[in-house]
Backbone bond lengths (Angstrom), bond angles and torsions (degrees), N, CA, C in turn:
res aa  C-N    CA-C-N  psi(-1)  N-CA   C-N-CA  omega(-1)  CA-C   N-CA-C  phi
1 M - - - 1.495 - - 1.548 110.54 -
2 P 1.285 121.92 133.72 1.531 123.25 178.55 1.497 105.68 -58.87
3 L 1.331 111.45 147.09 1.429 121.54 -177.44 1.509 113.33 -57.93
4 A 1.355 117.38 -42.83 1.504 118.30 178.70 1.486 112.02 -64.78
5 E 1.337 119.39 -42.81 1.459 121.82 177.75 1.607 109.90 -61.96
6 K 1.362 115.79 -42.14 1.477 112.87 172.00 1.395 118.29 -49.84
7 F 1.343 115.03 -46.60 1.458 121.73 -178.15 1.602 110.28 -57.42
8 V 1.335 109.66 -47.17 1.531 111.61 179.16 1.455 115.23 -55.67
9 E 1.338 112.58 -37.29 1.468 121.31 -173.20 1.591 109.59 -77.65
10 D 1.401 113.79 -40.37 1.509 117.46 -169.16 1.505 115.11 -98.99
11 S 1.292 115.77 -30.63 1.464 116.33 -169.68 1.524 117.93 -84.31
12 V 1.264 117.76 156.56 1.446 120.06 176.07 1.565 101.44 -90.90
13 D 1.373 113.88 142.77 1.498 120.40 179.00 1.599 110.83 -74.17
14 K 1.252 112.46 76.66 1.467 112.32 -178.77 1.527 104.45 -129.35
15 S 1.357 115.70 166.14 1.409 119.41 -172.83 1.547 118.03 -53.58
16 L 1.342 116.43 -55.54 1.502 113.56 -175.80 1.435 108.89 -68.42
17 E 1.395 120.29 -36.67 1.477 115.73 -176.23 1.398 112.00 -75.14
18 R 1.330 123.58 -31.59 1.413 123.57 172.34 1.518 114.07 -64.20
19 N 1.319 113.50 -36.03 1.470 114.77 -177.62 1.474 108.26 -77.41
20 L 1.265 121.05 -36.88 1.502 117.90 177.35 1.530 111.56 -73.14
21 R 1.265 119.21 -32.18 1.443 118.23 167.39 1.498 115.77 -60.41
22 A 1.349 116.65 -37.90 1.399 119.50 174.66 1.488 112.55 -66.49
23 G 1.408 115.31 -41.11 1.525 119.50 175.42 1.516 109.90 -60.20
24 G 1.341 121.34 -36.54 1.398 121.69 179.51 1.533 109.68 -71.81
25 A 1.232 122.11 -33.09 1.421 124.27 176.84 1.555 106.17 -67.85
26 N 1.293 116.68 -38.95 1.426 119.89 -174.81 1.641 106.69 -74.18
27 A 1.337 116.01 -32.39 1.490 117.77 -178.70 1.613 105.76 -65.81
28 E 1.319 116.47 -42.61 1.441 116.52 -171.01 1.646 106.67 -69.73
29 Q 1.294 118.62 -19.18 1.460 116.51 174.89 1.430 114.17 -93.71
30 S 1.339 121.04 -7.68 1.410 125.94 -175.37 1.522 111.16 -83.84
31 A 1.289 112.98 104.93 1.611 114.74 176.88 1.480 110.72 -105.47
32 G 1.229 126.37 -3.84 1.441 126.55 -176.13 1.558 109.54 -74.60
33 A 1.302 119.38 149.54 1.310 123.05 -173.73 1.580 108.88 -72.69
34 E 1.326 116.01 -32.94 1.513 121.43 179.60 1.537 110.40 -59.63
35 Q 1.313 113.96 -30.68 1.503 116.01 -172.52 1.441 110.79 -101.92
36 S 1.324 122.68 5.99 1.434 121.90 -169.24 1.465 110.05 -67.03
37 T 1.385 117.52 -51.64 1.492 121.93 -174.74 1.492 109.50 -62.50
38 D 1.279 117.53 -44.04 1.565 123.29 -177.85 1.551 102.32 -62.94
39 A 1.301 116.10 -50.11 1.455 116.77 -175.04 1.524 115.16 -59.38
40 S 1.343 116.66 -41.44 1.445 120.64 -179.37 1.560 108.30 -61.92
41 I 1.365 117.14 -39.15 1.444 123.03 176.87 1.518 112.69 -56.69
42 E 1.395 110.79 -50.51 1.491 119.17 -173.97 1.516 104.89 -65.67
43 T 1.291 121.99 -42.73 1.485 124.15 -176.62 1.537 105.66 -61.36
44 G 1.329 121.56 -48.83 1.428 123.32 -177.60 1.547 110.87 -59.34
45 R 1.363 117.20 -39.92 1.393 119.15 -178.69 1.469 110.58 -68.77
46 A 1.378 115.16 -37.94 1.465 117.36 178.95 1.568 112.32 -62.96
47 R 1.333 115.40 -41.71 1.480 120.91 179.61 1.504 106.30 -61.38
48 E 1.259 123.20 -40.82 1.430 121.61 -179.63 1.512 113.63 -66.09
49 V 1.259 111.46 -37.05 1.596 114.84 177.30 1.381 108.24 -61.70
50 S 1.411 119.05 -45.74 1.434 118.69 -170.11 1.443 115.11 -63.81
51 T 1.401 120.24 -13.75 1.405 123.42 -171.87 1.582 106.48 -110.31
52 V 1.342 124.20 7.49 1.456 123.11 -177.71 1.600 106.51 -64.65
53 D 1.337 112.83 121.63 1.441 116.85 -177.81 1.435 114.49 -144.38
54 D 1.426 118.07 10.33 1.365 123.92 -175.00 1.527 115.07 -94.64
55 A 1.287 117.32 8.42 1.436 121.41 175.35 1.545 109.24 -154.09
56 S 1.303 119.24 141.39 1.398 120.40 -177.48 1.528 109.47 -92.20
57 P 1.398 115.31 146.00 1.535 118.25 -177.20 1.571 110.33 -60.98
58 S 1.226 117.45 136.86 1.432 120.80 -176.33 1.543 110.57 -147.38
59 T 1.314 122.84 173.99 1.337 126.85 172.55 1.567 107.40 -59.63
60 R 1.357 112.01 123.31 1.464 117.01 -171.41 1.459 111.95 -71.25
61 N 1.396 116.55 131.92 1.421 122.58 172.97 1.495 110.83 -79.76
62 K 1.308 116.77 142.82 1.436 125.44 -178.08 1.558 104.33 -74.91
63 F 1.412 111.70 141.74 1.536 119.18 170.49 1.501 106.26 -76.54
64 R 1.231 119.14 121.28 1.569 124.51 -168.78 1.501 112.16 -115.50
65 E 1.331 123.64 -32.07 1.440 118.59 -167.18 1.575 109.24 -129.22
66 A 1.346 115.38 -76.26 1.441 118.74 -166.42 1.613 111.77 -159.25
67 I 1.321 110.95 157.30 1.388 120.74 170.25 1.528 103.77 -109.56
68 Q 1.329 115.62 132.23 1.494 122.34 -176.39 1.497 109.05 -130.90
69 L 1.357 118.19 130.79 1.361 122.87 171.78 1.546 107.19 -113.11
70 K 1.313 116.03 124.82 1.459 122.26 -175.73 1.537 107.44 -117.75
71 D 1.404 111.25 114.48 1.443 116.85 -178.67 1.538 118.25 38.51
72 V 1.405 113.97 51.02 1.391 119.37 -171.92 1.628 105.98 -88.04
73 S 1.354 110.20 133.24 1.425 116.52 171.87 1.511 109.55 -136.35
74 Y 1.330 117.61 155.04 1.450 123.25 179.20 1.469 110.74 -146.71
75 R 1.392 113.99 130.19 1.450 123.41 173.27 1.458 111.20 -122.77
76 Y 1.327 113.35 124.05 1.470 118.13 177.17 1.603 110.43 -63.34
77 P 1.284 111.61 144.35 1.506 118.66 179.29 1.548 109.17 -55.73
78 G 1.360 114.67 130.30 1.448 120.24 -179.04 1.545 116.22 84.62
79 S 1.305 113.04 -1.60 1.545 117.44 -179.19 1.531 108.10 -102.76
80 D 1.299 115.46 146.99 1.456 120.87 171.85 1.456 114.42 -90.44
81 E 1.299 118.77 -14.20 1.485 126.13 -176.03 1.527 113.26 -101.26
82 Q 1.306 111.08 146.80 1.397 117.85 175.89 1.530 111.41 -80.81
83 A 1.300 116.53 121.72 1.536 117.49 178.79 1.585 108.95 -75.13
84 V 1.383 111.74 -35.36 1.498 118.39 172.53 1.524 105.20 -131.24
85 D 1.396 114.51 132.33 1.470 121.78 -171.18 1.469 111.68 -124.71
86 R 1.333 116.50 110.05 1.497 123.59 170.79 1.608 113.84 50.34
87 I 1.344 112.68 52.69 1.474 116.72 178.77 1.544 114.85 -80.02
88 N 1.244 115.05 128.61 1.469 117.15 175.11 1.580 107.01 -129.62
89 L 1.342 112.54 124.86 1.480 118.50 179.93 1.554 110.53 -161.10
90 T 1.323 114.72 156.87 1.478 119.88 175.76 1.533 105.16 -128.46
91 I 1.276 115.32 132.55 1.474 123.60 171.04 1.498 108.97 -115.70
92 R 1.305 122.82 114.55 1.435 127.07 -178.85 1.502 112.45 -84.84
93 K 1.280 116.11 150.57 1.479 124.39 170.35 1.495 111.22 -43.15
94 G 1.333 118.38 125.54 1.417 121.68 175.18 1.505 117.63 91.82
95 E 1.283 115.57 -9.96 1.508 122.52 179.52 1.441 112.70 -72.53
96 V 1.314 123.36 151.32 1.387 130.48 161.42 1.525 113.53 -107.48
97 V 1.311 118.84 113.07 1.453 118.97 -176.59 1.534 108.96 -127.16
98 G 1.311 113.59 156.23 1.512 119.65 -177.10 1.490 108.40 -133.46
99 F 1.312 109.02 143.09 1.483 121.28 177.97 1.498 110.16 -112.39
100 V 1.379 118.57 121.22 1.480 122.49 -169.86 1.469 104.74 -131.05
101 G 1.343 111.83 165.21 1.478 119.34 -177.86 1.556 113.49 150.03
102 S 1.270 115.77 161.19 1.480 116.80 -179.12 1.508 107.32 -71.20
103 S 1.436 114.34 175.29 1.432 123.13 178.99 1.503 106.86 -63.69
104 G 1.307 118.01 134.37 1.415 124.40 -179.66 1.528 117.62 79.32
105 A 1.343 113.02 14.58 1.499 120.24 178.75 1.489 109.36 -76.15
106 G 1.346 121.10 -22.69 1.452 120.23 -176.16 1.520 113.00 120.39
107 K 1.333 118.15 -0.96 1.459 119.34 -175.65 1.479 115.30 -58.61
108 S 1.327 114.04 -45.82 1.541 117.22 -175.21 1.534 108.46 -72.47
109 T 1.244 121.15 -32.33 1.477 119.93 177.46 1.510 111.43 -67.36
110 L 1.428 112.25 -42.12 1.419 116.17 178.08 1.576 112.79 -62.44
111 V 1.230 116.86 -38.02 1.459 122.63 176.00 1.530 109.71 -59.93
112 D 1.338 115.86 -53.32 1.454 119.93 179.55 1.514 109.33 -58.76
113 L 1.346 125.29 -34.25 1.370 123.38 179.57 1.596 111.41 -69.26
114 I 1.347 115.06 -43.47 1.470 119.21 177.66 1.593 112.22 -65.03
115 L 1.382 111.70 -38.35 1.413 113.59 176.81 1.535 115.03 -66.51
116 G 1.270 112.09 -16.16 1.540 114.90 -174.70 1.544 117.32 90.48
117 L 1.263 114.04 6.77 1.492 119.43 -179.27 1.503 114.78 -81.00
118 L 1.334 111.44 -22.77 1.522 117.82 172.88 1.442 105.99 -128.02
119 R 1.384 114.66 149.53 1.492 123.47 172.44 1.463 112.13 -104.90
120 P 1.370 114.27 131.92 1.457 116.91 179.67 1.502 110.94 -51.97
121 T 1.339 110.54 146.98 1.454 120.45 171.60 1.647 111.43 -80.24
122 E 1.377 111.61 -27.50 1.406 120.87 175.83 1.492 106.01 -145.81
123 G 1.431 116.39 153.83 1.458 120.43 174.76 1.560 107.48 85.26
124 E 1.344 113.26 -176.15 1.409 119.67 -178.48 1.563 112.02 -145.45
125 I 1.295 116.24 151.40 1.484 123.26 171.39 1.497 110.69 -113.17
126 L 1.392 114.06 124.52 1.449 120.35 176.34 1.491 117.46 -109.26
127 I 1.302 118.59 136.72 1.377 124.81 176.25 1.570 109.33 -112.16
128 D 1.305 119.31 109.16 1.436 122.48 -172.71 1.480 111.01 54.13
129 G 1.254 119.45 39.54 1.418 127.62 173.36 1.584 114.13 84.63
130 R 1.261 117.48 -1.29 1.528 121.90 179.54 1.494 107.05 -110.41
131 P 1.399 114.20 146.79 1.445 120.61 178.80 1.559 110.76 -60.88
132 L 1.430 115.53 131.26 1.398 121.38 179.96 1.547 112.09 -53.63
133 Q 1.321 115.91 -38.58 1.447 116.44 -173.82 1.582 114.35 -70.63
134 A 1.305 113.81 -18.12 1.485 121.40 -178.80 1.586 106.35 -79.29
135 Q 1.325 115.04 -14.02 1.488 116.87 -172.85 1.552 107.01 -139.50
136 R 1.319 117.24 31.68 1.453 121.37 -165.94 1.565 109.27 -62.56
137 R 1.365 120.41 -50.43 1.459 119.41 -175.39 1.547 105.98 -62.86
138 D 1.195 118.32 -45.13 1.481 121.54 -176.36 1.519 109.92 -56.31
139 W 1.399 112.52 -47.31 1.437 119.66 178.02 1.544 111.71 -56.69
140 M 1.318 114.06 -48.53 1.526 117.12 -174.14 1.490 110.65 -63.25
141 T 1.329 119.65 -30.14 1.492 122.80 179.14 1.526 108.54 -77.04
142 N 1.326 118.44 -5.94 1.385 117.67 -179.24 1.544 116.12 -106.81
143 I 1.391 111.05 14.80 1.508 116.36 -171.38 1.587 99.84 -122.34
144 G 1.363 117.87 131.46 1.423 124.57 166.90 1.533 108.52 -95.04
145 Y 1.248 122.19 120.09 1.419 125.25 -174.89 1.554 114.83 -106.03
146 I 1.316 115.68 121.76 1.452 113.22 -178.94 1.568 108.56 -117.32
147 P 1.330 116.09 109.35 1.405 117.41 -179.59 1.552 117.27 -83.92
148 Q 1.392 117.73 179.81 1.430 117.60 -176.56 1.505 108.01 -74.55
149 F 1.314 120.07 -41.46 1.492 126.56 -179.06 1.490 109.45 -103.26
150 I 1.250 116.55 110.10 1.432 122.30 178.77 1.582 107.44 -83.56
151 Y 1.310 117.78 121.21 1.439 117.15 176.80 1.644 107.14 -83.14
152 L 1.280 113.37 129.72 1.462 117.11 178.65 1.513 108.04 -124.35
153 A 1.368 116.90 131.78 1.447 121.54 178.08 1.489 110.98 -89.06
154 D 1.332 117.62 155.94 1.412 120.63 178.25 1.468 105.67 -75.98
155 D 1.346 118.60 88.30 1.366 122.64 -166.91 1.692 102.69 -161.01
156 T 1.221 115.02 -172.86 1.501 121.31 -179.68 1.571 107.89 -80.26
157 I 1.441 110.18 159.73 1.439 114.67 175.99 1.600 112.74 -55.98
158 D 1.367 108.55 -46.33 1.480 115.70 -178.99 1.528 112.35 -55.68
159 H 1.283 118.95 -45.26 1.422 119.85 -178.32 1.566 114.71 -73.81
160 N 1.378 118.16 -23.33 1.366 124.45 169.65 1.480 112.82 -67.18
161 I 1.328 115.33 -39.70 1.452 118.38 177.88 1.470 114.97 -67.67
162 A 1.368 113.54 -47.76 1.462 127.60 173.99 1.462 112.58 -82.47
163 F 1.303 118.10 44.15 1.444 123.18 -164.48 1.525 109.25 -63.47
164 G 1.321 118.97 127.10 1.422 125.28 173.77 1.521 115.07 83.01
165 I 1.369 116.32 3.92 1.379 126.60 171.76 1.566 112.25 -95.00
166 P 1.367 112.33 127.01 1.515 115.93 178.32 1.508 111.45 -57.61
167 Q 1.275 119.18 148.25 1.540 119.93 -176.48 1.469 110.10 -58.28
168 E 1.336 121.21 -39.26 1.425 119.99 -178.55 1.537 116.61 -70.71
169 E 1.303 114.88 -11.04 1.519 121.89 178.52 1.465 112.92 -100.30
170 I 1.258 118.70 -8.67 1.545 118.31 -176.69 1.530 111.12 -71.61
171 D 1.351 111.13 127.97 1.506 118.93 -175.91 1.530 107.53 -92.39
172 Q 1.382 112.50 110.49 1.460 120.39 -173.82 1.502 107.21 -59.39
173 V 1.334 120.73 -44.28 1.501 120.80 -177.41 1.460 109.94 -58.32
174 K 1.290 121.64 -50.03 1.414 125.22 178.63 1.536 112.25 -62.61
175 L 1.282 117.66 -38.08 1.529 121.82 177.07 1.494 105.16 -59.77
176 N 1.301 118.73 -55.42 1.572 124.05 -176.73 1.502 109.20 -51.52
177 Q 1.301 117.09 -49.51 1.515 125.11 -173.74 1.587 105.87 -63.22
178 A 1.284 115.84 -45.02 1.471 119.97 177.93 1.506 112.28 -57.90
179 V 1.327 115.02 -47.25 1.389 121.35 178.14 1.525 114.21 -59.68
180 A 1.314 113.63 -43.95 1.518 117.99 177.55 1.473 110.74 -68.05
181 D 1.381 125.32 -41.22 1.414 128.01 -177.03 1.561 108.96 -71.85
182 A 1.294 121.11 -28.71 1.421 124.28 176.38 1.617 112.32 -84.25
183 Q 1.275 117.79 2.25 1.513 121.42 -175.70 1.449 112.61 58.41
184 L 1.321 120.93 40.61 1.373 126.57 175.34 1.546 117.43 -95.47
185 G 1.328 113.99 -2.18 1.450 121.47 -174.32 1.507 112.79 -58.59
186 E 1.298 117.25 -45.01 1.439 121.93 -179.74 1.498 113.12 -62.69
187 L 1.395 114.20 -40.80 1.475 113.46 174.13 1.487 115.16 -62.48
188 M 1.346 115.39 -41.69 1.413 121.49 -177.89 1.629 107.47 -61.88
189 E 1.200 120.85 -48.22 1.362 126.64 -177.53 1.610 111.16 -62.67
190 S 1.338 116.58 -27.49 1.433 119.04 179.09 1.450 113.82 -80.59
191 L 1.283 120.27 -11.17 1.385 125.07 -175.67 1.574 110.29 -106.82
192 S 1.384 115.72 129.55 1.416 123.82 -173.50 1.550 111.71 -54.10
193 E 1.396 112.37 -36.07 1.524 118.12 -174.69 1.533 107.99 -101.57
194 G 1.246 117.90 -1.34 1.543 116.83 179.37 1.498 113.66 57.59
195 G 1.280 114.20 -133.31 1.436 117.13 178.41 1.512 121.10 -66.80
196 K 1.282 111.97 -6.25 1.497 120.30 177.02 1.459 113.77 -89.09
197 T 1.434 114.89 -4.51 1.485 120.64 176.67 1.588 110.96 -58.84
198 M 1.252 114.22 137.73 1.433 119.39 174.07 1.579 108.49 -91.33
199 I 1.259 113.52 133.07 1.452 119.93 -164.66 1.549 110.76 -102.63
200 G 1.411 117.08 -1.48 1.496 114.87 -179.69 1.479 113.16 81.25
201 E 1.380 113.70 164.35 1.488 118.54 178.57 1.590 111.25 -63.26
202 S 1.367 112.18 126.05 1.419 120.19 178.44 1.530 113.29 67.63
203 G 1.343 115.93 17.37 1.462 120.57 -177.85 1.515 115.29 69.93
204 V 1.359 116.00 34.68 1.346 121.35 -172.68 1.537 117.83 -63.33
205 R 1.334 112.94 -20.82 1.414 118.62 172.37 1.411 120.12 -86.65
206 L 1.382 116.66 7.97 1.410 120.49 178.10 1.415 111.41 -117.63
207 S 1.320 122.96 162.06 1.439 129.60 174.06 1.503 110.48 -75.10
208 G 1.330 117.19 161.60 1.517 120.62 173.08 1.547 113.07 -49.85
209 G 1.250 113.42 -51.05 1.423 119.64 -178.87 1.538 114.60 -63.67
210 Q 1.297 115.54 -36.84 1.570 114.83 176.37 1.451 110.46 -73.42
211 R 1.353 118.48 -31.27 1.472 120.33 173.90 1.467 113.15 -60.89
212 Q 1.328 115.70 -41.91 1.487 120.87 -178.20 1.485 111.85 -73.42
213 R 1.397 117.81 -31.48 1.409 117.13 178.41 1.542 112.86 -75.66
214 I 1.238 114.26 -24.20 1.557 119.46 164.26 1.452 109.34 -57.95
215 G 1.267 121.00 -51.41 1.419 127.78 175.21 1.496 112.15 -52.12
216 I 1.297 118.11 -41.48 1.483 122.54 177.98 1.557 109.76 -69.39
217 A 1.288 114.49 -41.44 1.503 117.04 179.26 1.521 108.71 -66.45
218 R 1.335 117.29 -37.25 1.469 119.25 178.07 1.562 109.40 -57.49
219 A 1.298 112.32 -48.79 1.459 118.58 -173.54 1.573 108.52 -67.40
220 L 1.366 120.38 -24.80 1.386 125.28 -174.73 1.502 111.38 -90.97
221 Y 1.300 118.22 -11.68 1.578 123.62 -166.20 1.554 107.86 -62.38
222 D 1.387 114.67 -40.99 1.478 115.82 -179.55 1.544 113.84 -86.10
223 Q 1.298 114.95 13.60 1.396 121.01 177.60 1.539 116.91 49.37
224 P 1.344 112.15 56.56 1.486 118.24 -178.09 1.572 108.88 -75.76
225 D 1.403 113.58 159.51 1.439 117.77 175.28 1.496 112.65 -88.01
226 V 1.371 116.34 -10.76 1.492 118.07 -174.25 1.528 108.18 -131.53
227 L 1.333 115.79 138.17 1.477 120.12 175.40 1.511 109.76 -115.98
228 M 1.321 117.02 134.40 1.428 116.66 168.77 1.488 113.01 -121.47
229 M 1.393 116.78 115.30 1.401 123.53 177.29 1.467 111.32 -96.16
230 D 1.302 114.52 114.97 1.457 122.59 -171.24 1.547 109.70 -107.75
231 E 1.321 115.48 91.09 1.459 123.12 -175.36 1.582 109.92 51.11
232 A 1.331 114.81 40.41 1.462 120.64 -171.55 1.542 112.22 -67.62
233 T 1.289 118.49 -21.12 1.389 119.72 -174.76 1.541 114.93 -110.24
234 A 1.372 115.22 5.53 1.349 124.48 -168.69 1.529 116.95 -65.18
235 A 1.399 113.53 -29.16 1.491 121.56 -178.63 1.567 111.26 -93.91
236 L 1.325 116.17 1.68 1.569 119.44 -168.64 1.576 106.65 -98.41
237 D 1.239 111.62 151.80 1.531 118.07 173.85 1.527 104.02 -76.11
238 N 1.335 112.29 169.19 1.487 118.55 -172.66 1.489 112.32 -63.36
239 I 1.273 122.38 -40.70 1.439 126.30 -178.25 1.583 106.29 -65.82
240 T 1.272 118.20 -49.84 1.463 121.78 -179.77 1.565 113.07 -61.79
241 E 1.414 112.57 -41.20 1.433 116.80 171.86 1.552 114.12 -51.35
242 R 1.282 113.59 -49.94 1.533 120.23 -175.30 1.533 107.41 -61.28
243 Q 1.369 117.86 -38.80 1.483 118.51 -178.39 1.515 110.11 -67.83
244 V 1.359 117.37 -36.07 1.323 117.74 -179.02 1.510 118.36 -74.26
245 I 1.439 112.65 -33.59 1.508 121.09 175.22 1.513 108.32 -69.28
246 S 1.356 118.13 -26.93 1.378 119.72 -178.20 1.470 113.40 -72.10
247 A 1.418 111.25 -33.24 1.538 121.35 178.77 1.618 104.08 -68.10
248 I 1.365 115.17 -36.78 1.464 115.73 -174.72 1.572 108.46 -78.15
249 E 1.335 116.08 -31.86 1.491 116.60 177.10 1.458 115.54 -61.13
250 L 1.392 114.44 -30.44 1.503 117.65 178.20 1.539 113.07 -67.60
251 L 1.389 113.78 -18.03 1.512 113.28 178.85 1.547 108.91 -94.29
252 R 1.253 122.01 5.93 1.458 123.78 -178.42 1.614 106.55 -64.64
253 G 1.330 112.93 132.27 1.413 120.62 -179.30 1.532 114.38 97.11
254 S 1.403 112.53 -32.45 1.460 115.35 -179.78 1.467 109.89 -94.11
255 R 1.331 120.61 -8.75 1.439 123.99 -176.10 1.612 106.23 -141.49
256 T 1.301 118.09 149.75 1.402 120.09 164.95 1.534 108.05 -86.89
257 I 1.288 114.97 125.40 1.570 115.35 -172.39 1.467 109.38 -122.22
258 M 1.309 115.87 129.36 1.441 124.52 176.88 1.558 105.32 -114.70
259 M 1.388 118.73 133.20 1.365 121.69 179.09 1.614 108.64 -125.49
260 V 1.377 113.08 133.99 1.480 112.88 172.45 1.561 103.52 -113.89
261 A 1.288 114.36 131.52 1.460 120.79 -171.59 1.571 114.25 -145.94
262 H 1.246 116.73 139.88 1.361 119.01 162.90 1.549 114.88 -98.33
263 R 1.315 110.58 -23.53 1.520 116.70 170.43 1.531 110.90 -85.83
264 L 1.286 115.10 111.74 1.458 122.65 -170.79 1.476 111.21 -66.54
265 S 1.311 119.92 -28.32 1.594 118.57 177.54 1.435 111.36 -62.85
266 T 1.365 119.11 -20.22 1.559 118.73 177.75 1.589 109.73 -68.59
267 V 1.261 118.42 -35.49 1.455 121.75 -173.13 1.505 115.08 -101.11
268 R 1.292 117.96 4.16 1.466 123.57 -171.40 1.543 109.63 -52.12
269 N 1.326 121.36 -39.52 1.408 123.51 -175.20 1.547 114.69 -98.16
270 C 1.296 116.22 20.66 1.505 116.50 -178.43 1.560 105.06 -76.64
271 D 1.300 112.20 158.01 1.509 115.88 179.20 1.572 110.46 -74.07
272 R 1.282 111.79 -23.83 1.478 114.22 -179.51 1.588 109.94 -157.57
273 L 1.345 118.18 140.31 1.388 121.93 179.12 1.604 107.87 -115.18
274 Y 1.318 114.80 144.51 1.416 122.48 175.19 1.560 105.25 -115.39
275 L 1.378 116.96 118.57 1.462 117.05 -176.47 1.642 101.92 -104.61
276 L 1.315 112.76 123.11 1.525 122.01 -178.66 1.490 108.73 -105.03
277 E 1.359 114.36 144.88 1.358 123.65 171.71 1.534 108.58 -158.01
278 G 1.310 115.48 129.65 1.518 126.24 -175.39 1.558 109.31 57.33
279 G 1.362 116.52 31.56 1.513 115.39 175.03 1.494 115.21 89.66
280 R 1.379 116.01 0.90 1.439 119.64 -176.62 1.564 107.61 -125.96
281 I 1.343 112.70 152.24 1.458 118.46 172.93 1.492 105.04 -80.51
282 V 1.299 119.48 117.51 1.437 129.36 -179.24 1.525 111.94 -100.68
283 A 1.298 123.16 -15.59 1.394 127.44 172.23 1.527 110.90 -163.65
284 E 1.318 113.99 152.17 1.464 118.01 170.99 1.545 109.24 -148.08
285 G 1.263 113.93 158.30 1.404 123.92 -178.04 1.515 112.34 151.51
286 T 1.358 116.00 -169.49 1.492 117.61 174.07 1.488 110.88 -76.53
287 Y 1.362 117.24 174.23 1.502 122.29 179.19 1.462 107.29 -56.51
288 E 1.252 119.99 -50.13 1.481 123.49 -175.85 1.474 109.89 -64.71
289 E 1.350 121.12 -45.61 1.448 124.43 -178.12 1.574 108.76 -56.83
290 L 1.392 116.56 -46.64 1.474 119.09 179.60 1.462 114.11 -67.82
291 Q 1.287 116.73 -27.62 1.513 118.81 176.52 1.574 109.20 -67.38
292 R 1.358 115.38 -34.99 1.427 119.77 177.55 1.500 114.53 -71.56
293 K 1.314 116.95 -43.63 1.514 120.53 -163.82 1.564 115.30 -107.17
294 S 1.337 115.57 -9.24 1.543 118.70 -174.19 1.480 109.21 -121.58
295 E 1.410 117.55 113.14 1.451 120.25 174.89 1.494 110.72 -66.75
296 L 1.326 118.22 -34.15 1.428 119.90 178.44 1.567 109.01 -64.00
297 F 1.290 122.96 -47.92 1.348 126.29 -179.14 1.628 112.02 -58.09
298 R 1.404 111.75 -44.59 1.423 117.28 175.67 1.521 113.22 -57.22
299 S 1.313 116.79 -43.35 1.396 118.48 179.51 1.498 115.39 -63.48
300 M 1.380 112.18 -36.97 1.499 119.08 174.84 1.529 113.45 -61.89
301 S 1.389 112.43 -42.12 1.538 117.43 179.83 1.439 113.02 -69.68
302 E 1.328 118.68 -31.95 1.490 125.09 -179.62 1.545 109.38 -79.09
303 G 1.314 115.48 -23.66 1.482 116.86 -176.43 1.472 115.60 -87.48
């Protein structure tokens, strides 16, 4: 069965799962060398989501307090090395935190652990004091996931925001709120057909920033308490990056936001940064604090 069809059959139409499904569709279409690594990661995440079966869908619990990782390690099957090694951290509700580090530092693995797509080989992850694995499906439906490459179908803006949801089931109130929160209102007003505007294959009729904001709106459609931005600005120019980050900044306080970034300008205003190297957190603090105390961070910011 084709991957995209399997998603339609197996997955629950929720923000994280719809976004990862879209990422998987994008990965199958990505033939360029520059996207190959990111595409394989997205496809792997999408396959994981399609087989979630250890919790039944239910009324979503609100995220109320904190995400805690306690001595969390992960080793990929067949590997002798820890991809993530004894991670301890706490992310409180409403915080904006960033994960930075060089390629291979462990950022993607850490993201997959927090998303619930991987289970720690050691340690535990707690959501509001309860094990993540005991509430995995509920947790996954409470995360809005924004990947680097936003898959856009040759369809309307509305359908791309409510991706995978049948027309008759689209909630117009939620759709309008997602459009407002993603700062898409001005675009909608400039188009004669508004959200009914066809955007062309891969969103060819839109700018890079507009495409990315549709990805943000998609992540926000289900009104999640948590947002995960996974290298979401890496492919954007500096001006467009600032526009996207400005849209995210307006969500500060109303969501708990986690950002994974190689481009440090993306995470400059985070409440706290975690610098990873060799699967471990080697430094943490604000951008300015890491500039003062971490030679590795300084070299990254200067490079």
